[in-house]
C-alpha positions in Angstrom: 0.1 -0.2 0.3 1.5 3.4 -0.8 2.3 6.0 1.9 -0.2 8.7 2.2 0.0 12.5 2.9 -2.6 13.6 5.7 -2.1 17.6 5.5 -2.1 19.3 8.7 -4.2 22.6 9.3 -2.7 25.7 7.9 -0.1 23.6 5.5 -0.5 24.7 2.0 -0.9 21.9 -0.6 0.4 24.1 -3.3 4.1 23.6 -2.8 3.1 19.7 -3.8 1.3 20.6 -6.7 3.9 19.6 -9.5 4.5 16.5 -7.9 1.0 15.4 -7.5 0.4 15.9 -11.3 3.2 14.0 -11.8 2.0 11.4 -10.0 -1.5 11.3 -11.5 0.1 11.1 -14.7 1.9 8.0 -13.9 -1.0 6.6 -12.5 -3.1 7.1 -15.8 -0.3 5.7 -17.5 -0.6 2.4 -15.3 -4.2 2.3 -15.7 -4.5 2.7 -19.5 -1.7 0.1 -20.0 -3.5 -2.3 -18.0 -7.0 -1.5 -19.4 -5.4 -2.1 -23.1 -4.5 -5.7 -22.3 -7.3 -6.9 -24.1 -5.5 -10.2 -24.9 -5.7 -11.3 -21.3 -9.1 -12.6 -19.7 -10.7 -10.6 -17.2 -10.3 -12.2 -13.7 -13.7 -10.9 -12.4 -14.4 -13.2 -9.3 -15.0 -11.5 -6.0 -11.7 -10.8 -4.1 -9.6 -11.3 -7.4 -6.9 -8.8 -8.1 -7.9 -5.8 -10.6 -7.0 -2.6 -11.5 -10.3 -1.0 -13.0 -14.1 -1.8 -13.1 -13.9 -3.5 -16.3 -11.3 -6.2 -14.3 -14.1 -7.5 -12.3 -17.4 -9.5 -13.3 -20.4 -7.3 -13.6 -21.8 -5.7 -11.0 -18.5 -5.8 -8.9 -16.0 -2.8 -8.9 -12.7 -2.6 -8.3 -12.0 -1.1 -4.9 -8.6 -1.6 -2.6 -7.0 -3.2 -5.5 -9.6 -6.2 -5.6 -13.3 -7.1 -6.7 -15.7 -6.0 -4.1 -19.6 -6.3 -3.9 -21.4 -2.8 -3.8 -23.9 -2.2 -0.9 -26.0 0.5 0.4 -26.0 -0.8 3.9 -24.5 -4.0 5.7 -27.3 -6.0 5.3 -26.5 -6.1 1.5 -23.4 -7.8 2.4 -22.4 -11.7 3.0 -22.4 -12.8 6.8 -19.8 -11.2 9.0 -19.1 -8.4 6.2 -19.7 -4.9 6.8 -20.5 -2.1 4.0 -18.1 0.7 4.4 -18.4 4.2 2.2 -15.8 4.8 -0.2 -15.9 8.0 -2.2 -19.9 8.4 -2.7 -20.6 4.9 -2.7 -20.5 1.8 -0.4 -18.5 -1.7 -0.8 -18.7 -4.9 1.4 -15.4 -4.8 3.3 -14.4 -8.7 3.6 -13.5 -9.9 7.2 -9.7 -10.2 6.0 -9.9 -6.5 5.7 -11.4 -5.3 8.6 -9.2 -5.6 11.5 -6.3 -2.8 12.2 -3.7 -1.9 14.9 -2.7 0.9 12.8 -4.3 3.3 9.9 -1.2 1.7 7.5 -2.9 -1.6 8.0 -6.0 -0.4 6.3 -7.1 -0.1 2.6 -6.8 4.0 1.5 -8.6 6.0 2.5 -10.0 4.0 5.4 -8.9 4.5 9.0 -8.1 2.2 12.0 -10.3 3.5 14.4 -10.5 3.4 17.9 -12.2 -0.4 18.1 -9.4 -1.7 15.8 -11.7 -1.7 12.5 -11.1 -0.1 9.3 -13.5 2.4 8.6 -14.6 5.4 6.5 -13.5 9.0 8.6 -16.4 11.5 9.2 -17.6 14.7 11.2 -21.0 14.1 10.8 -23.7 11.3 9.9 -24.2 13.1 6.8 -20.4 12.0 5.9 -21.6 8.0 6.5 -23.9 5.8 4.4 -27.5 6.6 5.1 -27.7 3.6 7.6 -24.9 4.5 9.7 -23.7 6.8 12.3 -20.7 9.1 13.0 -19.1 8.2 16.5 -15.3 8.9 17.3 -15.1 10.5 13.8 -15.5 7.1 11.9 -18.8 5.8 10.6 -20.5 2.6 12.3 -23.8 0.9 11.9 -26.0 1.5 14.9 -25.6 -2.0 16.3 -22.1 -1.6 16.7 -22.4 1.1 19.0 -22.9 1.0 22.8 -26.8 2.1 23.2 -26.1 4.5 26.2 -23.0 6.4 25.1 -23.9 5.5 21.1 -19.8 5.2 20.8 -17.5 2.4 19.7 -15.5 0.1 22.0 -12.3 2.2 22.8 -10.3 -1.1 22.5 -7.3 0.5 20.2 -5.0 3.0 21.8 -3.6 3.4 18.1 -6.8 4.3 16.8 -8.0 7.2 14.8 -9.4 9.8 17.5 -7.9 7.6 20.4 -4.4 9.7 20.4 -2.3 7.0 18.1 -1.5 7.0 14.6 -5.0 7.4 13.1 -2.9 8.7 9.5 -2.8 12.0 10.9 0.1 14.1 9.5 3.3 14.6 11.5 3.7 18.2 13.6 6.1 19.5 10.6 6.6 18.9 7.0 10.3 17.8 7.5 9.1 14.8 9.6 7.0 13.5 6.7 8.8 10.4 5.3 6.4 10.4 2.5 7.3 13.9 1.0 10.6 12.9 -0.1 9.4 9.7 -1.7 7.2 11.9 -4.1 3.8 9.9 -3.0 1.4 12.3 -3.1 -1.7 10.5 -2.2 -4.3 12.5 -0.2 -6.1 11.0 2.7 -9.8 11.8 2.9 -10.7 15.5 3.6 -12.1 14.4 7.0 -8.8 13.2 8.3 -7.2 17.0 8.4 -10.3 18.6 10.0 -11.7 16.5 12.4 -12.3 18.5 15.5 -10.0 16.2 18.0 -7.3 15.2 15.4 -5.1 18.4 16.3 -5.4 21.6 18.7 -4.1 24.4 16.6 -1.1 26.5 17.9 0.8 29.6 16.3 3.3 27.4 15.3 1.5 24.4 14.1 -0.5 21.6 15.6 -0.4 19.6 18.9 -0.8 15.9 19.0 -3.8 14.1 19.9 -5.4 15.1 23.1 -3.0 18.1 23.8 -3.5 21.8 23.4 -2.4 25.1 23.7 -4.9 27.9 25.6 -4.8 31.2 26.0 -1.6 32.4 28.1 0.0 29.1 28.0 3.6 29.8 28.4 4.4 26.2 26.4 2.6 25.0 23.6 0.7 21.8 23.4 0.7 21.0 27.6 -3.1 21.0 28.2 -5.2 18.2 28.4 -8.2 18.6 26.2 -9.4 15.1 26.8 -11.2 15.9 30.1 -14.6 17.1 31.0 -13.5 20.7 31.8 -11.6 21.1 28.4 -13.1 18.6 26.0 -12.0 19.0 22.6 -10.9 22.5 22.9 -10.1 24.9 25.5 -13.6 26.4 26.5 -16.0 23.5 26.2 -17.0 22.0 29.6 -19.1 18.7 29.9 -22.1 19.8 32.6 -22.4 16.8 35.0 -24.2 18.7 37.5 -27.3 16.0 37.2 -25.6 13.0 35.9 -22.2 11.3 34.9 -20.5 12.5 32.0 -17.0 12.0 30.3 -14.7 13.0 27.8 -13.5 10.1 25.2 -11.6 11.5 22.1 -12.6 14.9 22.7 -16.1 15.1 22.9 -18.6 15.2 25.6 -20.8 11.8 26.5 -23.5 11.5 28.8 -23.1 7.9 30.4 -26.3 8.2 32.6 -28.4 10.9 34.2 -29.6 11.4 38.0 -33.1 10.1 38.7 -35.6 12.9 37.7 -33.5 14.5 35.1 -32.3 13.7 31.1 -30.4 14.7 28.1 -33.2 16.0 25.9 -31.7 18.9 24.1 -29.2 16.6 22.3 -26.4 18.4 23.1 -23.8 16.3 25.3 -22.1 19.3 26.4 -25.3 20.6 28.3 -25.3 16.9 30.4 -28.8 16.0 32.0 -30.1 19.4 31.9 -34.0 18.6 31.6 -36.2 18.3 34.9 -38.4 15.3 34.1 -40.6 15.5 37.0 -41.9 19.1 36.4 -41.2 19.9 32.3 -44.4 19.7 30.6 -42.6 19.2 27.5 -40.5 16.5 28.6 -42.5 14.9 31.6 -41.4 11.6 33.0 -39.1 11.3 29.8 -37.6 13.2 27.0 -40.1 14.4 24.2 -43.2 13.2 26.1 -45.0 16.4 26.1 -48.0 17.3 28.2 -50.5 18.8 25.7 -52.9 21.5 27.7 -51.9 20.0 30.6 -49.5 19.9 33.4 -46.5 17.5 34.4 -47.3 15.7 37.6 -45.0 13.9 40.0 -45.8 10.3 40.5 -46.7 9.0 44.2 -43.8 6.5 44.0 -40.6 8.5 43.9 -39.0 6.1 41.7 -41.8 6.3 39.1 -41.5 8.8 36.5 -43.6 11.9 36.4 -46.9 11.6 34.6 -49.4 13.8 32.3 -52.3 14.8 34.1 -55.7 13.7 32.3 -57.3 16.4 30.5 -61.2 16.4 31.6 -63.3 17.0 28.4 -66.5 16.9 29.8 -68.8 15.2 32.6 -72.1 14.0 30.8 -74.0 11.3 33.3 -74.0 7.8 32.8 -72.6 6.9 29.4 -74.0 4.1 27.3 -72.0 4.4 24.1 -69.3 6.4 22.5 -67.7 7.0 19.1 -64.7 9.4 17.8 -64.9 11.4 15.0 -64.5 14.9 13.7 -62.3 16.2 16.2 -64.8 15.3 19.0 -65.9 12.3 21.4 -69.8 11.3 20.8 -71.3 10.1 24.0 -74.6 8.5 24.4 -76.0 9.7 27.8 -78.9 7.7 29.6 -81.0 8.5 32.5 -81.2 4.9 33.5 -80.1 1.1 32.6 -81.9 -0.1 30.9 -82.1 2.9 28.8 -85.7 4.2 27.4 -84.2 7.7 26.1 -81.2 9.4 25.3 -79.1 12.4 24.4 -76.0 12.0 22.4 -73.4 14.7 23.5 -70.8 16.0 21.1 -67.5 16.8 23.3 -64.8 18.8 21.1 -61.1 16.8 22.0 -59.7 20.4 22.4 -61.6 20.8 25.8 -64.2 23.2 24.3 -67.6 23.5 25.4 -69.6 20.2 24.6 -73.0 20.5 23.0 -76.0 18.3 22.4 -76.0 16.6 18.9 -79.1 14.4 19.3 -81.7 13.2 21.3 -84.7 10.8 21.2 -87.4 8.8 23.6 -86.5 6.0 22.2 -83.8 2.8 23.5 -80.6 3.4 22.0 -77.9 1.0 20.0 -74.6 1.6 19.0 -73.2 4.9 17.3 -70.2 5.0 14.7 -68.3 7.7 12.6 -68.8 6.9 9.0 -67.0 9.5 7.0 -68.0 13.2 7.6 -71.2 11.4 9.4 -72.1 10.4 12.7 -74.6 7.2 12.2 -76.7 6.1 15.2 -78.9 3.4 16.3 -82.5 4.0 18.0 -85.7 1.8 18.7 -86.3 -1.5 19.7 -87.2 -4.5 18.7 -86.6 -3.2 15.3 -84.3 0.0 15.0 -83.7 2.9 13.0 -80.3 3.8 11.7 -79.9 7.7 11.4 -77.0 9.9 10.1 -76.2 13.5 10.9 -72.8 15.5 9.5 -70.5 15.5 12.7 -70.6 19.1 12.9 -74.7 19.0 13.2 -76.6 20.9 16.1 -79.2 19.3 17.8 -81.7 21.2 15.7 -80.5 19.8 12.8 -82.8 16.7 11.5 -81.4 13.5 10.7 -81.5 11.4 7.8 -82.7 7.9 7.7 -80.2 5.4 6.6 -81.9 2.1 6.9 -84.3 0.3 9.2 -82.7 -3.0 10.9 -84.6 -5.9 12.2 -83.0 -6.1 15.6 -81.4 -2.8 17.4 -77.6 -2.9 16.8 -76.1 -3.4 20.2 -72.3 -3.0 18.9 -71.5 -1.7 15.3 -68.2 -2.1 13.6 -66.7 -0.5 10.6 -64.5 -2.1 8.1 -64.1 0.1 4.6 -67.1 0.3 3.5 -68.8 -2.5 5.3 -71.0 -2.1 8.4 -71.3 -5.0 10.7 -73.8 -5.3 14.0 -74.6 -7.5 16.5 -77.9 -8.1 18.2 -80.1 -10.3 20.0 -82.2 -12.5 18.0 -85.9 -12.3 18.2 -87.2 -12.7 21.9 -83.9 -14.0 23.3 -81.1 -12.4 25.4 -78.9 -15.3 24.8 -78.8 -16.2 21.1 -77.3 -13.3 19.0 -77.0 -12.4 15.1 -74.6 -10.8 13.1 -75.5 -8.8 10.0 -73.6 -7.2 7.3 -74.5 -4.1 4.9 -72.5 -2.0 2.7 -72.3 1.8 3.6 -73.3 2.6 0.1 -76.2 0.4 0.0 -80.2 1.5 -0.9 -82.2 2.7 2.1 -84.5 -0.5 1.5 -81.7 -2.8 2.1 -81.8 -4.0 5.7 -78.9 -5.9 5.8 -78.1 -9.4 5.6 -77.8 -11.8 8.5 -74.3 -13.7 8.3 -74.1 -15.2 11.8 -75.8 -16.7 14.2 -74.6 -17.6 17.9 -74.9 -17.5 21.2 -73.8 -16.5 24.5 -75.3 -13.1 24.6 -72.8 -10.2 24.0 -70.7 -7.7 26.3 -68.3 -6.6 23.2 -67.8 -6.9 19.8 -65.1 -6.5 17.1 -64.0 -7.7 13.7 -60.6 -8.5 12.2 -60.1 -8.9 8.6 -61.3 -12.0 8.2 -63.3 -13.2 11.7 -65.6 -11.7 13.9 -65.3 -12.0 17.9 -67.8 -11.0 20.8 -67.4 -11.7 24.3 -70.3 -13.2 25.5 -72.4 -12.0 28.7 -71.1 -15.9 30.1 -67.9 -14.6 30.1 -66.7 -16.8 27.2 -64.7 -15.5 24.0 -66.7 -16.7 20.5 -65.3 -16.1 17.1 -67.2 -17.1 13.3 -65.8 -16.3 10.0 -66.1 -12.8 8.5 -67.7 -14.7 5.1 -70.5 -16.1 7.6 -71.3 -19.2 9.6 -72.1 -20.2 13.4 -70.2 -18.8 16.2 -67.8 -21.2 18.1 -66.0 -20.6 21.4 -62.4 -19.8 21.2 -60.5 -22.7 22.5 -58.1 -21.7 25.6 -59.7 -18.0 25.8 -60.6 -18.0 29.9 -62.1 -15.0 30.5 -64.6 -13.8 32.7 -68.1 -11.6 32.5 -67.1 -8.3 32.1 -64.1 -8.7 30.6 -63.0 -6.6 27.6 -61.6 -7.2 23.9 -60.1 -5.1 21.3 -59.1 -5.8 17.5 -56.5 -4.8 14.9 -56.6 -6.5 11.2 -55.1 -9.8 12.4 -55.7 -10.2 16.4 -58.3 -10.0 18.8 -56.8 -9.0 22.1 -58.7 -9.9 25.4 -58.7 -9.9 29.2 -58.4 -12.4 31.7 -59.9 -11.5 35.3 -59.7 -14.4 37.6 -57.5 -12.7 40.5 -55.0 -15.0 39.7 -50.9 -14.5 38.6 -51.8 -15.3 35.1 -54.2 -12.4 34.7 -53.8 -10.0 31.9 -54.1 -9.3 28.1 -53.8 -12.2 25.7 -54.3 -12.4 22.2 -55.4 -14.8 19.4 -56.1 -15.0 15.6 -57.8 -17.3 13.2 -56.2 -20.7 12.9 -53.9 -19.9 15.5 -53.6 -20.3 19.5 -53.9 -18.1 22.7 -50.7 -16.4 23.4 -50.0 -14.3 26.3 -49.3 -10.5 25.7 -48.5 -8.9 29.2 -49.2 -10.4 32.7 -50.6 -7.1 34.9 -53.4 -8.2 37.4 -57.1 -7.4 36.9 -57.3 -5.7 33.6 -60.9 -3.4 33.0 -60.6 -2.4 29.6 -58.0 -2.7 26.8 -57.5 -0.9 23.4 -55.3 -1.6 20.4 -53.9 0.9 17.9 -51.1 0.4 15.0 -48.6 -0.6 17.0 -49.4 -0.8 20.6 -51.8 -2.0 23.3 -53.1 0.4 26.1 -55.3 -0.9 29.3 -56.3 0.1 32.7 -55.8 -1.6 36.0 -57.3 -1.3 39.4 -60.8 0.6 40.5 -59.6 3.7 42.6 -57.1 4.9 41.3 -57.1 3.2 37.9 -53.7 3.2 36.6 -53.3 3.4 32.7 -50.6 1.3 30.8 -49.0 0.7 27.5 -47.3 -2.2 26.0 -46.4 -3.6 22.5 -48.5 -6.1 21.0 -46.1 -9.3 21.6 -45.0 -10.7 24.9 -43.7 -7.8 26.8 -43.6 -5.5 29.9 -45.7 -2.5 30.4 -45.2 1.4 31.1 -47.5 3.5 33.4 -48.8 6.6 31.5 -51.4 7.8 33.6 -53.1 7.3 36.9 -55.7 8.6 39.4 -59.0 7.6 37.6 -62.0 6.4 39.4 -63.5 3.4 37.3 -61.8 4.7 33.9 -62.1 2.7 31.1 -59.9 3.3 27.6 -62.5 4.0 24.8 -61.0 5.2 21.8 -57.8 6.7 20.4 -56.2 8.6 17.7 -52.7 9.5 16.6 -51.6 11.1 19.6 -54.3 10.7 22.5 -56.3 8.1 24.4 -59.9 9.1 25.5 -61.1 7.2 28.3 -64.7 7.4 30.2 -64.3 7.2 34.2 -66.4 7.7 37.1 -69.4 5.7 37.6 -72.5 6.4 39.8 -74.3 8.6 37.1 -71.4 11.1 36.9 -69.3 9.5 34.2 -66.4 12.1 32.9 -64.6 11.7 29.3 -60.6 12.4 29.6 -58.0 12.7 27.2 -54.5 11.5 27.8 -51.1 11.8 26.0 -50.3 8.4 24.5 
């Protein structure tokens, strides 16, 4: 490998211009001569020697003097290889090319890094491949970095950025052994500009880790790899509320004291944020309380939580829906209900208004596009619709008349499904299907018959699920059929279910150590998601589950959808149940005793 010149700050390259021209000319002559040897067959194979790209079998490229595979990220490479940036592209670095002690052991322009690997130099993430990070001034895949310090392991004292050879130029030109040889190959520009590579002095540059500060009688005597002088003479790593260090002249936050976090993304400021009281970083960085305050946890070791935002106290709430920036809450005077009022409750906390009312038993309600559909009447029921922004005085439009009152409705695309009691029964159930675009005369088609009563209802992409009044979970194909019990779904009366496209999630409340949330999909088996005591309600979004535990207070938890731990996100409800959600918030109903209140909670 040819020796290289890495330029010290302030050196002029002009004095070496003619030498560089000569070297380039010689290089071009060699390349032309090699390229014109058309009588020789191309070697072409991976790792074969080469001079130009055409020496390699397409799509291999000639890099580091041998044929390499191109890549955009490491997963494009063979097992054990890493994608490294050379110029503007990436190539798969073979395992025999990766390990080093000194930069001279690496293929130009790679650097021997602090972890003893040959890597591309960088000043920031933009100097690396899109999938990589800049750490200790070299590019690395995220899985190679310590998750706390986001730095490489420092096990090579001779590495770039560690005070070793690193390929940096010597302190003055006369000491450069490559200058006399006439070699003018130039290292990556990053090598001469990395902020920890040299600390400038009036006469030249200092060795790694040393600097000359204002007023120093002797140059290059200051240690600039310490928290009081990190990278230069003025930068201090703030360790007021945590543990900080200064490896390679860059502040690193190792850990923060309880109640503090490094939320501004600036390691030199340390753990600057109070996570107990900061409403923009409540309990964790970037966890913002919208229109509420950050409340300290009752248990000192627990993180602070955003106060729930009360929306409206509306009496006894029978059913609910979300749409058009509002919760629609069906208020009833008594249970079983003989009349109702639907209250439109804006989620921004502004005043609620009455939306619809009648002296009929209510059914379920659901937002369909820009309208709210709601059912009323028994045994036959009328399904009406009104625009989501309507006032109480605005007359509704009849959509269709159903044979039985929809107790629960579910919308998937343009298909509306609802579950109702079979005529004259409070045990046998029927499920109906209807397009939202059907004519008013279309009363829907019965697709499923079943038993067990109904306490909750949902649909996945291929199945119906309902929780019976007998405490059992039932299912039937979305195409129709007879309901059957889900084997292994040990639940209880008063449990809860929620669905996504694939799974139904249901609660088990048996006062045992295995109480929690479970899931099931068609053709599968019941799987545990999280164990967390007596769970009263559960709700799914695209990636997480949200559920409530306890009575007074009710705590709200968040977990993943596979077997996982749960994190508390809210507390201090009375009989609170999660009911709806959007991209940012959960919407709950809590209270009881005829004084239910709706709340908004930051996810």
